[in-house]
C-alpha positions, 0 to 999 in steps of 0.5 A: 500500500502506498503511504504517499498521501501521508505527506499531506497529513499536517494540512489534512489534519488541520482541515479535518478538525476545522470541519469537525468544529464547523459541523459541531457549531451547526455551521455546516450545510448539513444542518440547513434544510433549505440547501440542496442535498448535494450541498448538504453532503459536501465536506460532511465529516466522517466523524459525524457518520461515526458519532453524533453531535455532542448536543444530541439527546439520546433519549429523544433522538437517534444518530445525528446523520446516520448509523454508518458511513456509506461508500459510493461504490456500494451505493452504485453497486446496489443501484446497478442491481436495481436497474437490472430488474427494471428499466425504471425501478421503484425502490422502497426504503423501509427504514428511511429515518431522515432519508440520508441513505435512501437519498444516496440511492436516489442520487444514482437516478433511482426512484426512491420512496422512503418510509418514515416510522412515526414511532421511531426516534428521529435523527438529530438532523430530522430531514436529510433527503434529496430534492429529486427522485425521492418521496417521503411517506409516513409509515412502515413496511406493513403499510406498503400498498404500492408496487415495489421493485426493490425493497431496501432495508438499511439498519433494521431496528433492533428486534424487528423482523419484516419477513412477512411484509416482504413476502406480502410485498413480493419485490423483485429484489431485497437489499439488506444492510445490517450488522450482527453486532450485539451489545456486550452488556444487554446481549441485544442485537444492534439490528433486527433479529437472528432471522431478519435478513433473508433466512426465512424468505421463501425458496423463490428468493435466492441470495445473489450477492453479499459483502461486508465492510469492517470499521476498525477499532479506534479508527480515528482515535488511533491517529488523532487521540483527541477524537473519540474511540470506537468499537470494531463493527462489521456491516453486511450487505446482502441482496436477494433476487426473486424468481425470474431474476436469479441470473441477473448480473452486473459488470462492476468494471462499468460502475462509475464511482466518485468517492463521497467526501467522507471517503477521503478522510476514511482513506487517510485514516485507514492509510495512517492506521496501516502505516502505524501498525507496520511501524509497530510490527517493525519495533519502531517506538511511536509517540501518540 
């Protein structure tokens, strides 16, 4: 792995911390619902896709932006599969919350209907959805009464299992993004149940794609000790196709990807973490 980008670490660090402060003081465009979605995600700090703003009240609000940091390649790949089942697929985002993740899909040109559960704690930034190709409705998977080509379930709330609703809706494609992580104290799953993510779907559904992304332990804190530590967490994306679509495929070489701004910070953190680990393995003393 090339460590060339680390030559710019000092300037990068200053810019990153300035961005964190700007967001914390609510001066970042993400807080301004009058701005376009593209303006709101520009220079969105990775830190706030991992942690919430310090002024969030966890009793009343969920994460400030989202439960995880999406990667552009993943979103583009999901969109490619959606386009493989219909010329103009309708995607139902059944756990839309503030609309952030579903809107990234709509930015790929997909028509997305986001369902906002009125009983779920709202994100601290309550509305964060795209201007085009995105429609927000109140409700849950149980309320779906319209044709759906792709059912998109991102970070299903703990304890939920919407398998019966998926069977009733009968979409061509089902996409799950989840984690199998459990709370070390309560033993509660962070997302869904043990049977929520396709294991109980009818035989007409076939698993056609699966990948995982692991967030390293203390990703930011290991490099910048002033930033918060984090647990290691692996999230999984799993795609099921219904009968008639088991053989669909995508050409990953044709997927055009421009990393989101927060991926630049992720790349720097990952690179610095690997460089640090290599130096430690070679016995070099490090002051952190």
